[in-house]
N, CA, C and O of each residue as an XYZ file, in Angstrom:
868
protein
N       0.845     -1.189     -0.002
C       0.016     -0.001     -0.006
C       0.882      1.244     -0.003
O       1.855      1.322      0.747
N       0.541      2.213     -0.827
C       1.375      3.397     -0.972
C       0.506      4.651     -0.979
O      -0.680      4.597     -1.303
N       1.111      5.776     -0.619
C       0.484      7.043     -0.853
C       0.838      7.485     -2.246
O       2.018      7.675     -2.542
N      -0.134      7.657     -3.112
C       0.130      7.938     -4.511
C       0.167      9.454     -4.717
O      -0.736     10.177     -4.295
N       1.234      9.916     -5.376
C       1.446     11.342     -5.576
C       1.752     11.615     -7.061
O       2.095     10.711     -7.823
N       1.615     12.882     -7.437
C       2.024     13.338     -8.754
C       2.771     14.688     -8.549
O       2.501     15.420     -7.597
N       3.703     14.985     -9.458
C       4.422     16.222     -9.336
C       3.535     17.398     -9.796
O       2.803     17.302    -10.781
N       3.627     18.489     -9.057
C       2.973     19.729     -9.455
C       3.685     20.256    -10.710
O       4.861     19.952    -10.910
N       3.001     21.041    -11.562
C       3.720     21.722    -12.657
C       4.803     22.628    -12.096
O       4.613     23.279    -11.069
N       5.941     22.661    -12.780
C       7.056     23.442    -12.276
C       6.672     24.908    -12.128
O       7.167     25.598    -11.236
N       5.802     25.378    -12.991
C       5.354     26.777    -12.887
C       4.673     27.050    -11.571
O       4.861     28.118    -10.988
N       3.886     26.107    -11.089
C       3.238     26.261     -9.778
C       4.237     26.241     -8.652
O       4.113     26.997     -7.688
N       5.236     25.373     -8.767
C       6.302     25.321     -7.756
C       7.069     26.641     -7.732
O       7.368     27.187     -6.670
N       7.378     27.140     -8.932
C       8.139     28.398     -9.013
C       7.375     29.547     -8.395
O       7.951     30.405     -7.726
N       6.032     29.558     -8.633
C       5.223     30.625     -8.044
C       5.215     30.517     -6.520
O       5.269     31.532     -5.827
N       5.150     29.295     -5.998
C       5.165     29.124     -4.530
C       6.504     29.577     -3.948
O       6.559     30.086     -2.828
N       7.586     29.391     -4.715
C       8.923     29.760     -4.244
C       9.314     31.171     -4.591
O      10.475     31.552     -4.443
N       8.374     31.942     -5.045
C       8.661     33.353     -5.380
C       9.215     34.073     -4.141
O       8.593     34.045     -3.079
N      10.350     34.699     -4.274
C      10.974     35.411     -3.127
C      11.866     34.489     -2.316
O      12.560     34.960     -1.415
N      11.875     33.191     -2.601
C      12.765     32.261     -1.922
C      13.994     32.078     -2.821
O      13.893     31.498     -3.903
N      15.131     32.563     -2.380
C      16.336     32.517     -3.223
C      17.132     31.240     -2.992
O      17.727     30.707     -3.929
N      17.152     30.746     -1.767
C      17.962     29.544     -1.442
C      17.021     28.451     -0.944
O      16.212     28.663     -0.041
N      17.153     27.276     -1.560
C      16.202     26.184     -1.328
C      16.924     24.896     -0.920
O      17.968     24.549     -1.472
N      16.355     24.210      0.040
C      16.853     22.872      0.385
C      15.748     21.904     -0.029
O      14.570     22.144      0.236
N      16.142     20.799     -0.688
C      15.167     19.885     -1.284
C      15.172     18.566     -0.501
O      16.225     17.985     -0.238
N      13.978     18.117     -0.141
C      13.797     16.847      0.602
C      12.921     15.916     -0.202
O      11.803     16.272     -0.577
N      13.432     14.706     -0.472
C      12.631     13.665     -1.130
C      12.307     12.540     -0.161
O      12.723     12.555      0.998
N      11.562     11.572     -0.651
C      11.161     10.439      0.184
C      11.542      9.145     -0.488
O      11.248      8.939     -1.666
N      12.213      8.244      0.274
C      12.684      6.986     -0.270
C      11.676      5.888     -0.340
O      11.999      4.774     -0.753
N      10.426      6.178      0.062
C       9.405      5.120      0.100
C       8.360      5.361     -1.035
O       8.610      5.036     -2.196
N       7.230      5.916     -0.680
C       6.146      6.068     -1.644
C       6.491      6.959     -2.824
O       6.213      6.613     -3.972
N       7.099      8.111     -2.541
C       7.429      9.028     -3.629
C       8.479      8.442     -4.574
O       8.452      8.721     -5.772
N       9.390      7.645     -4.056
C      10.344      6.974     -4.910
C       9.630      5.956     -5.789
O       9.908      5.872     -6.985
N       8.705      5.175     -5.209
C       7.964      4.177     -5.984
C       7.092      4.825     -7.078
O       6.869      4.241     -8.138
N       6.616      6.023     -6.797
C       5.771      6.750     -7.790
C       6.618      7.575     -8.758
O       6.081      8.191     -9.678
N       7.930      7.591     -8.558
C       8.832      8.376     -9.407
C       8.463      9.881     -9.358
O       8.491     10.579    -10.371
N       8.126     10.335     -8.176
C       7.784     11.747     -7.993
C       8.710     12.444     -7.003
O       8.756     13.673     -6.962
N       9.462     11.661     -6.192
C      10.299     12.302     -5.173
C      11.493     11.452     -4.739
O      12.007     11.616     -3.632
N      11.931     10.545     -5.610
C      13.117      9.761     -5.319
C      14.394     10.520     -5.701
O      14.343     11.703     -6.037
N      15.497      9.851     -5.647
C      16.797     10.500     -5.909
C      16.842     11.153     -7.312
O      17.244     12.308     -7.451
N      16.436     10.417     -8.317
C      16.526     10.980     -9.661
C      15.626     12.202     -9.841
O      16.001     13.158    -10.520
N      14.427     12.169     -9.226
C      13.511     13.296     -9.331
C      14.041     14.482     -8.519
O      13.903     15.628     -8.947
N      14.632     14.226     -7.378
C      15.221     15.297     -6.567
C      16.378     15.989     -7.332
O      16.486     17.216     -7.333
N      17.217     15.194     -7.967
C      18.341     15.775     -8.708
C      17.834     16.533     -9.934
O      18.390     17.568    -10.302
N      16.789     16.023    -10.556
C      16.168     16.740    -11.695
C      15.606     18.080    -11.236
O      15.763     19.101    -11.905
N      14.941     18.051    -10.071
C      14.386     19.305     -9.510
C      15.490     20.274     -9.175
O      15.357     21.474     -9.415
N      16.578     19.775     -8.626
C      17.731     20.631     -8.322
C      18.219     21.362     -9.571
O      18.506     22.557     -9.513
N      18.315     20.669    -10.676
C      18.753     21.302    -11.941
C      17.752     22.356    -12.393
O      18.152     23.432    -12.838
N      16.463     22.068    -12.288
C      15.433     23.012    -12.710
C      15.484     24.268    -11.832
O      15.371     25.384    -12.340
N      15.653     24.088    -10.523
C      15.693     25.240     -9.631
C      16.907     26.087     -9.915
O      16.817     27.315     -9.928
N      18.028     25.463    -10.141
C      19.264     26.213    -10.419
C      19.145     26.936    -11.765
O      19.617     28.064    -11.909
N      18.519     26.291    -12.740
C      18.328     26.920    -14.048
C      17.383     28.141    -13.899
O      17.454     29.086    -14.684
N      16.519     28.100    -12.898
C      15.580     29.187    -12.655
C      16.191     30.292    -11.784
O      15.521     31.261    -11.428
N      17.469     30.125    -11.451
C      18.149     31.148    -10.690
C      18.168     30.952     -9.171
O      18.612     31.836     -8.440
N      17.689     29.802     -8.697
C      17.707     29.504     -7.281
C      19.036     28.877     -6.891
O      19.697     28.221     -7.696
N      19.406     29.093     -5.649
C      20.565     28.368     -5.100
C      20.059     27.183     -4.255
O      19.317     27.372     -3.291
N      20.460     25.998     -4.621
C      20.077     24.825     -3.867
C      21.191     24.550     -2.843
O      22.303     24.169     -3.208
N      20.870     24.752     -1.552
C      21.884     24.630     -0.503
C      22.211     23.178     -0.191
O      23.237     22.887      0.424
N      21.340     22.265     -0.616
C      21.566     20.852     -0.369
C      20.296     20.055     -0.644
O      19.242     20.633     -0.912
N      20.393     18.756     -0.580
C      19.241     17.918     -0.823
C      19.444     16.580     -0.091
O      20.566     16.217      0.263
N      18.358     15.875      0.121
C      18.430     14.562      0.719
C      17.157     13.781      0.378
O      16.115     14.363      0.078
N      17.266     12.475      0.430
C      16.089     11.618      0.288
C      15.966     10.837      1.582
O      16.742      9.917      1.840
N      14.971     11.214      2.407
C      14.757     10.551      3.689
C      14.160      9.159      3.413
O      13.270      9.029      2.572
N      14.634      8.138      4.102
C      14.073      6.788      3.861
C      12.549      6.749      3.895
O      11.911      6.180      3.010
N      11.979      7.358      4.922
C      10.522      7.475      5.024
C      10.227      8.859      5.590
O      10.433      9.115      6.776
N       9.743      9.745      4.727
C       9.607     11.163      5.117
C       8.514     11.425      6.127
O       8.472     12.510      6.706
N       7.623     10.468      6.363
C       6.484     10.699      7.252
C       6.715     10.170      8.656
O       5.758     10.058      9.422
N       7.950      9.841      9.025
C       8.173      9.404     10.397
C       9.367     10.165     11.013
O       9.878     11.115     10.420
N       9.795      9.733     12.201
C      10.790     10.493     12.915
C      12.191     10.473     12.291
O      13.075     11.211     12.724
N      12.387      9.639     11.289
C      13.654      9.683     10.553
C      13.882     11.058      9.942
O      15.022     11.470      9.731
N      12.796     11.762      9.661
C      12.895     13.116      9.103
C      13.593     14.046     10.078
O      14.448     14.844      9.693
N      13.222     13.935     11.331
C      13.865     14.778     12.356
C      15.359     14.515     12.395
O      16.158     15.452     12.416
N      15.741     13.239     12.406
C      17.156     12.911     12.480
C      17.911     13.402     11.242
O      19.034     13.898     11.336
N      17.261     13.251     10.070
C      17.884     13.655      8.841
C      18.087     15.174      8.788
O      19.137     15.649      8.357
N      17.103     15.911      9.218
C      17.242     17.355      9.268
C      18.333     17.810     10.213
O      19.050     18.773      9.941
N      18.453     17.096     11.342
C      19.507     17.464     12.301
C      20.883     17.181     11.715
O      21.815     17.961     11.913
N      21.018     16.070     10.997
C      22.299     15.715     10.395
C      22.706     16.692      9.284
O      23.891     16.863      8.998
N      21.719     17.320      8.675
C      21.994     18.273      7.568
C      21.653     19.676      7.993
O      21.274     20.501      7.161
N      21.778     19.962      9.259
C      21.319     21.243      9.833
C      22.011     22.447      9.161
O      21.362     23.464      8.917
N      23.291     22.345      8.865
C      24.022     23.493      8.310
C      23.419     23.897      6.958
O      23.123     25.070      6.730
N      23.238     22.905      6.056
C      22.694     23.218      4.726
C      21.241     23.650      4.809
O      20.808     24.525      4.058
N      20.480     23.040      5.722
C      19.072     23.437      5.897
C      18.984     24.839      6.416
O      18.154     25.617      5.946
N      19.800     25.184      7.354
C      19.769     26.519      7.980
C      20.133     27.593      6.966
O      19.648     28.721      7.062
N      20.980     27.263      5.998
C      21.393     28.232      4.983
C      20.243     28.573      4.042
O      20.230     29.648      3.442
N      19.284     27.668      3.909
C      18.192     27.842      2.960
C      17.128     28.821      3.491
O      16.951     28.991      4.697
N      16.437     29.450      2.545
C      15.285     30.296      2.904
C      14.014     29.500      3.062
O      13.061     29.946      3.701
N      14.007     28.303      2.467
C      12.839     27.453      2.544
C      13.167     26.053      2.082
O      14.201     25.817      1.457
N      12.264     25.110      2.399
C      12.464     23.709      2.066
C      11.404     23.304      1.024
O      10.212     23.566      1.184
N      11.882     22.664     -0.035
C      10.931     22.109     -1.029
C      10.782     20.632     -0.744
O      11.748     19.875     -0.846
N       9.582     20.218     -0.390
C       9.297     18.827     -0.004
C       8.740     18.037     -1.185
O       7.634     18.288     -1.662
N       9.539     17.077     -1.639
C       9.064     16.195     -2.719
C       8.556     14.912     -2.044
O       9.082     13.818     -2.249
N       7.515     15.099     -1.236
C       6.926     14.048     -0.412
C       5.397     14.187     -0.476
O       4.879     15.166     -1.013
N       4.700     13.217      0.064
C       3.277     13.349      0.188
C       2.937     14.423      1.235
O       3.823     14.934      1.919
N       1.653     14.752      1.347
C       1.244     15.808      2.268
C       1.596     15.449      3.724
O       1.879     16.333      4.533
N       1.574     14.146      4.050
C       1.964     13.697      5.398
C       3.433     14.019      5.623
O       3.815     14.453      6.710
N       4.247     13.812      4.618
C       5.661     14.122      4.749
C       5.896     15.627      4.943
O       6.746     16.030      5.737
N       5.137     16.450      4.214
C       5.254     17.890      4.394
C       4.931     18.265      5.834
O       5.659     19.037      6.459
N       3.847     17.722      6.355
C       3.416     18.049      7.701
C       4.357     17.488      8.762
O       4.421     18.001      9.879
N       5.077     16.444      8.411
C       6.093     15.923      9.319
C       7.303     16.837      9.368
O       7.837     17.130     10.438
N       7.729     17.285      8.192
C       8.891     18.147      8.101
C       8.712     19.427      8.936
O       9.641     19.867      9.614
N       7.496     20.021      8.879
C       7.308     21.285      9.586
C       7.385     21.105     11.103
O       7.543     22.081     11.836
N       7.275     19.866     11.574
C       7.406     19.621     13.023
C       8.832     19.838     13.514
O       9.068     20.106     14.692
N       9.773     19.716     12.586
C      11.173     19.690     12.978
C      12.012     20.825     12.381
O      13.241     20.769     12.417
N      11.360     21.843     11.838
C      12.120     22.988     11.310
C      11.300     24.265     11.460
O      10.069     24.245     11.486
N      12.024     25.371     11.557
C      11.361     26.688     11.581
C      11.352     27.320     10.212
O      10.937     28.468     10.056
N      11.813     26.570      9.202
C      11.826     27.077      7.827
C      10.460     26.856      7.181
O       9.770     25.890      7.507
N      10.064     27.748      6.261
C       8.821     27.492      5.499
C       9.014     26.265      4.602
O      10.087     26.071      4.029
N       7.976     25.445      4.485
C       8.075     24.211      3.715
C       7.024     24.259      2.587
O       5.844     24.531      2.813
N       7.506     23.984      1.370
C       6.637     24.101      0.174
C       6.475     22.717     -0.473
O       7.479     22.075     -0.784
N       5.258     22.249     -0.680
C       5.063     20.929     -1.325
C       5.292     21.050     -2.838
O       4.881     22.023     -3.470
N       5.954     20.040     -3.392
C       6.096     20.008     -4.859
C       5.243     18.893     -5.465
O       5.252     18.693     -6.680
N       4.508     18.172     -4.623
C       3.670     17.069     -5.115
C       2.236     17.273     -4.695
O       1.960     17.930     -3.691
N       1.321     16.711     -5.463
C      -0.071     16.593     -5.114
C      -0.303     15.157     -4.574
O       0.090     14.184     -5.217
N      -0.928     15.038     -3.414
C      -1.230     13.734     -2.838
C      -2.616     13.307     -3.388
O      -3.609     14.016     -3.220
N      -2.651     12.151     -4.035
C      -3.864     11.723     -4.708
C      -4.720     10.776     -3.942
O      -5.900     11.045     -3.719
N      -4.140      9.633     -3.518
C      -4.915      8.635     -2.845
C      -4.001      7.543     -2.278
O      -2.801      7.511     -2.549
N      -4.607      6.646     -1.482
C      -3.936      5.464     -1.005
C      -4.206      4.342     -2.001
O      -5.366      4.038     -2.279
N      -3.159      3.719     -2.546
C      -3.409      2.738     -3.583
C      -2.303      1.736     -3.711
O      -1.418      1.644     -2.861
N      -2.362      0.980     -4.790
C      -1.372     -0.064     -5.040
C      -0.961      0.000     -6.507
O      -1.644      0.598     -7.338
N       0.163     -0.628     -6.799
C       0.679     -0.722     -8.174
C       0.174     -2.028     -8.762
O       0.632     -3.101     -8.368
N      -0.768     -1.953     -9.705
C      -1.309     -3.176    -10.243
C      -0.515     -3.677    -11.446
O      -0.417     -4.884    -11.669
N       0.048     -2.756    -12.214
C       1.027     -3.094    -13.259
C       2.155     -2.095    -13.170
O       1.951     -1.019    -12.610
N       3.337     -2.386    -13.689
C       4.475     -1.489    -13.509
C       4.156     -0.024    -13.918
O       3.812      0.264    -15.064
N       4.286      0.866    -12.941
C       4.081      2.284    -13.177
C       2.625      2.718    -13.212
O       2.335      3.885    -13.475
N       1.696      1.788    -12.947
C       0.274      2.145    -12.967
C      -0.319      1.872    -11.584
O      -0.249      0.755    -11.073
N      -0.908      2.925    -10.986
C      -1.429      2.834     -9.632
C      -2.920      2.975     -9.620
O      -3.486      3.755    -10.386
N      -3.567      2.222     -8.750
C      -5.022      2.262     -8.643
C      -5.424      2.498     -7.187
O      -4.837      1.918     -6.273
N      -6.430      3.355     -6.977
C      -6.886      3.651     -5.631
C      -7.523      2.405     -5.004
O      -8.274      1.685     -5.662
N      -7.220      2.167     -3.755
C      -7.725      1.002     -3.027
C      -8.654      1.444     -1.905
O      -9.711      0.844     -1.707
N      -8.281      2.473     -1.178
C      -9.051      2.882      0.016
C      -9.063      4.386      0.143
O      -8.030      5.040     -0.001
N     -10.276      4.955      0.422
C     -10.368      6.362      0.625
C     -10.361      6.721      2.129
O     -10.529      7.880      2.508
N     -10.163      5.705      2.952
C     -10.086      5.901      4.437
C     -11.274      6.713      4.940
O     -11.128      7.755      5.578
N     -12.454      6.190      4.624
C     -13.683      6.923      4.945
C     -14.105      6.821      6.400
O     -14.922      7.614      6.867
N     -13.548      5.838      7.131
C     -13.851      5.731      8.545
C     -15.133      4.964      8.834
O     -15.576      4.951      9.983
N     -15.748      4.325      7.844
C     -16.981      3.579      8.041
C     -17.015      2.433      7.060
O     -17.763      2.478      6.083
N     -16.212      1.397      7.299
C     -15.979      0.334      6.335
C     -17.185     -0.567      6.185
O     -17.750     -1.017      7.181
N     -17.594     -0.841      4.932
C     -18.738     -1.702      4.649
C     -18.312     -2.945      3.842
O     -19.149     -3.613      3.235
N     -17.046     -3.234      3.845
C     -16.535     -4.361      2.994
C     -17.169     -5.702      3.357
O     -17.217     -6.603      2.520
N     -17.660     -5.852      4.604
C     -18.284     -7.114      4.987
C     -19.588     -7.353      4.182
O     -19.985     -8.497      3.961
N     -20.231     -6.273      3.757
C     -21.470     -6.386      3.020
C     -21.251     -6.484      1.511
O     -22.144     -6.891      0.768
N     -20.044     -6.103      1.069
C     -19.812     -6.006     -0.390
C     -18.669     -6.928     -0.836
O     -17.967     -6.627     -1.802
N     -18.488     -8.033     -0.142
C     -17.534     -9.087     -0.530
C     -16.085     -8.554     -0.655
O     -15.291     -9.043     -1.459
N     -15.781     -7.553      0.160
C     -14.396     -7.056      0.183
C     -14.073     -6.103     -0.957
O     -12.913     -5.734     -1.141
N     -15.073     -5.702     -1.721
C     -14.885     -4.761     -2.827
C     -15.532     -3.428     -2.454
O     -16.727     -3.394     -2.160
N     -14.781     -2.342     -2.459
C     -15.299     -1.080     -1.948
C     -16.068     -0.306     -3.015
O     -15.468      0.123     -4.001
N     -17.368     -0.114     -2.850
C     -18.137      0.627     -3.848
C     -17.827      2.109     -3.820
O     -17.981      2.782     -4.839
N     -17.394      2.640     -2.686
C     -17.063      4.048     -2.574
C     -15.895      4.407     -3.497
O     -15.858      5.485     -4.090
N     -14.947      3.477     -3.602
C     -13.769      3.687     -4.415
C     -13.984      3.183     -5.829
O     -13.673      3.886     -6.790
N     -14.515      1.969     -5.969
C     -14.567      1.315     -7.300
C     -15.744      1.768     -8.154
O     -15.687      1.677     -9.381
N     -16.823      2.260     -7.516
C     -17.968      2.747     -8.289
C     -17.789      4.225     -8.593
O     -17.478      5.013     -7.700
N     -17.984      4.603     -9.854
C     -17.795      6.003    -10.254
C     -18.744      6.929     -9.519
O     -18.438      8.112     -9.367
N     -19.902      6.428     -9.052
C     -20.850      7.242     -8.350
C     -20.892      6.958     -6.863
O     -21.715      7.520     -6.141
N     -20.002      6.083     -6.399
C     -19.922      5.708     -4.981
C     -21.268      5.255     -4.419
O     -21.642      5.611     -3.301
N     -21.977      4.473     -5.207
C     -23.308      4.003     -4.768
C     -23.183      2.903     -3.715
O     -22.293      2.056     -3.787
N     -24.087      2.930     -2.740
C     -24.024      1.991     -1.621
C     -25.054      0.867     -1.731
O     -24.936     -0.132     -1.021
N     -26.045      0.998     -2.588
C     -27.127      0.011     -2.655
C     -27.360     -0.541     -4.040
O     -28.497     -0.614     -4.505
N     -26.270     -0.935     -4.711
C     -26.432     -1.545     -5.981
C     -26.085     -0.643     -7.152
O     -25.825      0.546     -6.965
N     -26.079     -1.192     -8.348
C     -25.649     -0.436     -9.553
C     -26.663      0.617     -9.990
O     -27.827      0.607     -9.589
N     -26.177      1.507    -10.813
C     -27.000      2.629    -11.270
C     -27.884      2.244    -12.488
O     -28.875      2.919    -12.768
N     -27.535      1.202    -13.178
C     -28.267      0.820    -14.372
C     -27.593      1.276    -15.631
O     -28.093      1.013    -16.724
N     -26.476      1.951    -15.518
C     -25.779      2.461    -16.689
C     -24.648      1.579    -17.202
O     -24.010      1.898    -18.205
N     -24.406      0.484    -16.522
C     -23.323     -0.416    -16.978
C     -23.739     -1.228    -18.178
O     -24.923     -1.498    -18.381
N     -22.746     -1.625    -18.985
C     -22.987     -2.433    -20.170
C     -21.957     -3.586    -20.177
O     -20.748     -3.357    -20.144
N     -22.466     -4.809    -20.221
C     -21.580     -5.979    -20.264
C     -20.559     -5.956    -19.146
O     -19.395     -6.306    -19.344
N     -21.003     -5.540    -17.970
C     -20.109     -5.568    -16.801
C     -19.116     -4.411    -16.743
O     -18.211     -4.415    -15.908
N     -19.276     -3.424    -17.621
C     -18.374     -2.297    -17.643
C     -19.121     -1.004    -17.243
O     -20.307     -0.848    -17.535
N     -18.422     -0.106    -16.587
C     -18.996      1.165    -16.132
C     -19.326      2.049    -17.334
O     -18.647      1.991    -18.359
N     -20.358      2.857    -17.206
C     -20.742      3.740    -18.292
C     -19.717      4.831    -18.556
O     -19.743      5.444    -19.624
N     -18.802      5.094    -17.603
C     -17.820      6.156    -17.839
C     -16.751      5.708    -18.822
O     -16.142      6.543    -19.490
N     -16.506      4.374    -18.926
C     -15.483      3.899    -19.835
C     -15.608      2.399    -19.983
O     -15.882      1.715    -18.996
N     -15.421      1.862    -21.170
C     -15.451      0.399    -21.356
C     -14.265     -0.297    -20.728
O     -14.227     -1.526    -20.669
N     -13.276      0.484    -20.250
C     -12.112     -0.091    -19.620
C     -12.271     -0.222    -18.089
O     -11.416     -0.791    -17.411
N     -13.388      0.321    -17.566
C     -13.605      0.330    -16.117
C     -14.665     -0.680    -15.729
O     -15.821     -0.523    -16.121
N     -14.316     -1.715    -14.972
C     -15.334     -2.690    -14.559
C     -16.378     -2.049    -13.663
O     -16.072     -1.179    -12.848
N     -17.628     -2.499    -13.830
C     -18.695     -2.045    -12.922
C     -18.443     -2.639    -11.551
O     -18.381     -3.859    -11.399
N     -18.298     -1.785    -10.556
C     -18.007     -2.245     -9.213
C     -19.096     -3.177     -8.699
O     -18.806     -4.189     -8.061
N     -20.359     -2.830     -8.983
C     -21.439     -3.650     -8.467
C     -21.576     -4.953     -9.197
O     -22.086     -5.920     -8.630
N     -21.137     -5.017    -10.443
C     -21.082     -6.315    -11.123
C     -20.031     -7.216    -10.462
O     -20.239     -8.415    -10.276
N     -18.895     -6.595    -10.113
C     -17.846     -7.325     -9.406
C     -18.349     -7.826     -8.061
O     -18.109     -8.971     -7.677
N     -19.060     -6.937     -7.343
C     -19.603     -7.320     -6.028
C     -20.625     -8.467     -6.172
O     -20.606     -9.424     -5.399
N     -21.497     -8.356     -7.152
C     -22.509     -9.385     -7.384
C     -21.839    -10.723     -7.695
O     -22.203    -11.758     -7.135
N     -20.873    -10.685     -8.580
C     -20.234    -11.964     -9.007
C     -19.519    -12.630     -7.818
O     -19.555    -13.850     -7.656
N     -18.870    -11.794     -6.996
C     -18.125    -12.388     -5.870
C     -19.093    -12.908     -4.802
O     -18.883    -13.980     -4.235
N     -20.165    -12.130     -4.530
C     -21.148    -12.641     -3.560
C     -21.808    -13.931     -4.058
O     -22.094    -14.839     -3.278
N     -22.042    -13.992     -5.363
C     -22.637    -15.228     -5.930
C     -21.688    -16.418     -5.723
O     -22.113    -17.509     -5.342
N     -20.426    -16.186     -5.976
C     -19.452    -17.265     -5.834
C     -19.327    -17.700     -4.389
O     -19.021    -18.861     -4.116
N     -19.560    -16.787     -3.460
C     -19.473    -17.071     -2.040
C     -20.786    -17.615     -1.469
O     -20.841    -18.022     -0.309
N     -21.823    -17.621     -2.276
C     -23.131    -18.033     -1.785
C     -23.730    -17.025     -0.815
O     -24.421    -17.414      0.126
N     -23.475    -15.724     -1.027
C     -23.927    -14.704     -0.102
C     -24.767    -13.628     -0.812
O     -24.760    -12.472     -0.390
N     -25.473    -13.983     -1.856
C     -26.252    -12.992     -2.575
C     -27.355    -12.377     -1.712
O     -27.864    -11.302     -2.026
N     -27.725    -13.066     -0.615
C     -28.743    -12.536      0.258
C     -28.325    -11.178      0.855
O     -29.174    -10.389      1.268
N     -27.004    -10.918      0.896
C     -26.538     -9.654      1.454
C     -26.997     -8.452      0.620
O     -27.088     -7.333      1.125
N     -27.283     -8.698     -0.660
C     -27.763     -7.587     -1.505
C     -29.200     -7.164     -1.145
O     -29.669     -6.115     -1.586
N     -29.893     -7.986     -0.341
C     -31.241     -7.633      0.085
C     -31.233     -6.651      1.224
O     -32.250     -6.016      1.503
N     -30.093     -6.512      1.894
C     -29.951     -5.585      3.012
C     -29.859     -4.153      2.446
O     -29.137     -3.910      1.479
N     -30.580     -3.231      3.043
C     -30.509     -1.823      2.628
C     -29.454     -1.103      3.475
O     -29.563     -1.053      4.700
N     -28.462     -0.563      2.833
C     -27.437      0.174      3.541
C     -27.980      1.559      3.831
O     -28.416      2.249      2.910
N     -27.965      1.984      5.086
C     -28.545      3.275      5.460
C     -27.746      4.447      4.904
O     -26.634      4.286      4.399
N     -28.333      5.608      5.009
C     -27.617      6.850      4.582
C     -26.288      6.910      5.267
O     -26.168      6.583      6.448
N     -25.302      7.319      4.542
C     -23.936      7.313      5.018
C     -23.751      8.172      6.280
O     -24.292      9.273      6.377
N     -22.983      7.653      7.239
C     -22.673      8.372      8.479
C     -21.467      9.268      8.241
O     -20.319      8.837      8.344
N     -21.757     10.527      7.918
C     -20.656     11.463      7.573
C     -19.869     11.927      8.789
O     -18.877     12.642      8.655
N     -20.316     11.515      9.992
C     -19.540     11.920     11.175
C     -18.161     11.267     11.210
O     -17.275     11.708     11.943
N     -17.984     10.206     10.408
C     -16.670      9.577     10.376
C     -15.751     10.238      9.372
O     -14.583      9.863      9.267
N     -16.252     11.215      8.631
C     -15.419     11.868      7.635
C     -14.605     12.959      8.325
O     -14.672     13.119      9.543
N     -13.824     13.716      7.525
C     -12.994     14.760      8.069
C     -13.691     16.111      8.098
O     -13.042     17.136      8.308
N     -15.016     16.128      7.889
C     -15.725     17.394      7.810
C     -15.665     18.170      9.123
O     -15.800     19.393      9.131
N     -15.464     17.463     10.225
C     -15.421     18.150     11.536
C     -14.003     18.451     11.971
O     -13.762     18.672     13.158
N     -13.064     18.468     11.052
C     -11.683     18.671     11.391
C     -10.900     17.383     11.404
O     -11.451     16.334     11.072
N      -9.641     17.421     11.773
C      -8.813     16.222     11.751
C      -9.404     15.060     12.566
O      -9.761     15.254     13.728
N      -9.511     13.905     12.003
C     -10.038     12.762     12.736
C      -9.047     12.242     13.750
O      -7.844     12.237     13.490
N      -9.518     11.812     14.880
C      -8.667     11.313     15.938
C      -9.251     10.028     16.527
O     -10.465      9.819     16.529
N      -8.362      9.181     17.023
C      -8.851      7.970     17.668
C      -7.841      7.602     18.763
O      -6.632      7.784     18.619
N      -8.389      7.084     19.847
C      -7.535      6.596     20.959
C      -7.682      5.079     21.049
O      -8.787      4.563     21.218
N      -6.550      4.365     20.933
C      -6.554      2.919     20.980
C      -6.208      2.469     22.419
O      -5.140      2.788     22.942
N      -7.116      1.739     23.025
C      -6.868      1.285     24.393
C      -6.357     -0.138     24.411
O      -6.514     -0.892     23.451
N      -5.742     -0.483     25.524
C      -5.312     -1.862     25.724
C      -3.984     -2.197     25.140
O      -3.528     -3.335     25.254
């Protein structure tokens, strides 16, 4: 499972760095490396682009995992170069950006867009697996998430727009509810489709601010 990211257009990055003359670049050796958005080669490429744009790159590093405490240790080890910079460009997911700011008084600028939690199904191709909605219904849908796999995130069966088991948005996209039906049939659990899933409980979403949980025991 990986946090899937994409690089922002360099023009957007340049605009964010307006007024920042000296930049330190931080990449991530885990998800961003796997997505080819913030690994060593991407960091070095960004360094060249920044320097061509007239910025001074005081240093760079690729933290093994940018979203944990290794970031603190890495920043401390490279404190001299980091301190020389006016700001830090984070080639990490949004979690990595928010981790970096815990351990520096420098402004931190994201160079990536965080898209979703997903997996690599074929080389270089990533598909969303979980939207982390906080109210899992996989027990009712044979382990296939309609919120993610259905284009309309329907909870009580298909929309009627599918053709030959494919979603109406594209013949390349399987209908999530056809997949759910087929798997429930194979499991002998088609009776689960007779259950009406109630209106979604949005209290588990992030609408009320950052979600929190305390694990006991």
